[in-house]
N, C-alpha and C positions, 0 to 999 in steps of 0.2 A: 658289223663286219665290213661295210662299205668304208667307214671311217678308218679302220685299221688298214685296209688296203690302200686308201688314198694317202694316209700318212706314211705308210711304208714306201709307196711309190715316190713321194716327195723326198723321203730320206735317201732313197737310192739316187735320185736326181742330184741332190746336194752332195751326197757322198762321193759321187764321181769326181768332184773337184777337190776332194780330200784324200790324202794318202791312204792306201790300204792298211797302213800301220797306225791309223789314227787312234785306235783303241789302246795303243801302247803309250799314247801321249795324254797328258792331263787336259782338262777342259780349256785352260788358257791356251796351251800350245795348239790344240786341235782347232780352236777358233781362229788363232792367228795364222795358221797354215792355210786356212780357207781363203784368205785374202779380202774378205768383205766385212771384216770387223776391226779395221784400223782405229776407228774412233773409239770403239769399245775398249780396245787394248790401251789406248792413251788414257782413257778415263779410269780403267782399273789401276794403271800405274799411278796416276795423280791421286787416286783415293787410297792408295796403299793396300790394295786388295789382291794383288797378283800372288803373293806368297800364300795367302789364305786359300785361294782357289787352285793353287798347285798342291794343296794339302791332301790328306787321305780321302776326305769326302765320306760318302758319295754326295755329289751335288747335282741338282737339276738346274740348268741355266737357261733362262728365256733370253736369248741373245739378240738384241736389236742390231741390224746391219748398219753400215755407213749411211745407206739411204734413209733408214729410220731416224738416225740422229739428224740428218739433213732436213727432216720435216719439222724439227723444233723451230720455234721463232728465232730469227736472226740474232746472233750473239749469245744465245743460250749456252751452247757447248763451250765456247771460249770462256764465258763467265764461270761456268761450273769447274773448268779445269784450273782455275786460279787457286793457289795454295790456301787462301783464306776461305774458300768454299769446299775444302776437303771433306768436312763432316756432312754437308748437304749432298755432295756427290756420292759419298759412301752410302748414305741413306737411300738414294735413288737406285744405285747399282745393287745393293743387297736386297732390294725389293724385287729384283729380277732372278733371285736365287732361292731355291727351295732345298732344304736338307733332305737327303735321300735321293734315290734314283727313281724318278717318275717317268715311265715310258708312255708313249702315245696310247697304248691299249689300256693303261691304268686310268686315264681321264674319263672314260665312259661313265663311270659310276660316281664321279665327284663333281661338285660345283664350286669348290674353292680349295685353296691350298695356303698354308702359312709360309710366308717368306722368311728368310733368315733374319730380317730386321723386325720380325714379330707381327707385321701387318698382313692381312689376308688379301690374296689375289683371287679374283673371280675367274672361274673357268666355265666357258659356255660352249657346248657342242651344238651346232646348228647344221644338220645335214652333214655335208662333207667339210664344213668349216669349223675349226677350233679357234676360239678366241680366248686370250688371256687379257682380262679387262677389256680394253677396246682394240687390242692388237691381234692381228691374225697370225696364226702359226703358219709359216710358209714352207717349212721343212722340219721334220721331227726325227727323234731317235738317232741323233748323231752321236755315236759311241765315243767315249773317252775312258781313259784308265781309271778315273776317279768320278765318273758320273756320265751325264748325258746332256746334250745341247738340243734345244728346240729354237729354231730361228723365228723371230717375230718381225713384223713390218713397222712397228712403232715403239718408241721408248715409253714404257709405262711409268706413271708417276704414283708414288705412295699417297694414300689419303692423308690429309692434314689431321693432326691431333694424335 
C-alpha cells in the first residue's frame, strides 16, 4: 500500500507538468510534451522507433530523462545517434519497453519483465523504491493513449548475448 501511494504521489507530481489531455496522446507525444525527454526523442528518431511507439500498443515505457542520458560516459549518446549505430541504439531503446500496460500497482508481485527486444528486465521493490535493473523509478503511471510511462533516472543497458 505504501508503494502504491508513493508511486501515485510521484505520478501526480510529474503529471502536473504534463497536459491534462496526456491520455489522449501516445507515449511518444506524452513524453515529448513533458520537456525532460529531448535526448530520448532524438534517440527514438535516430533508431526509427517513433512510428512503432505511436502504434496501437499498449506499451510500458521506462523512460530515461535527459539527466539520465547525461550520466552515460562522454560521447556515448553522440556515438549511438550516428546512422551506423542505428541497430545498437534500437536494441538499447527497445530494452526500455515492455509489451502491455504495466502499472505501478502491478509490479508488487513480479521480479522481472520481458522487454520487447526479448531480454529480461529485473524489477526490484525495496520499501518505497522501485528499481528497473539499477535505475530508480522517479515517477510512475504517466498515462498515454497507447500505454504508460514510468520515468527512470538511468539508461538501462541490455545484457550481452
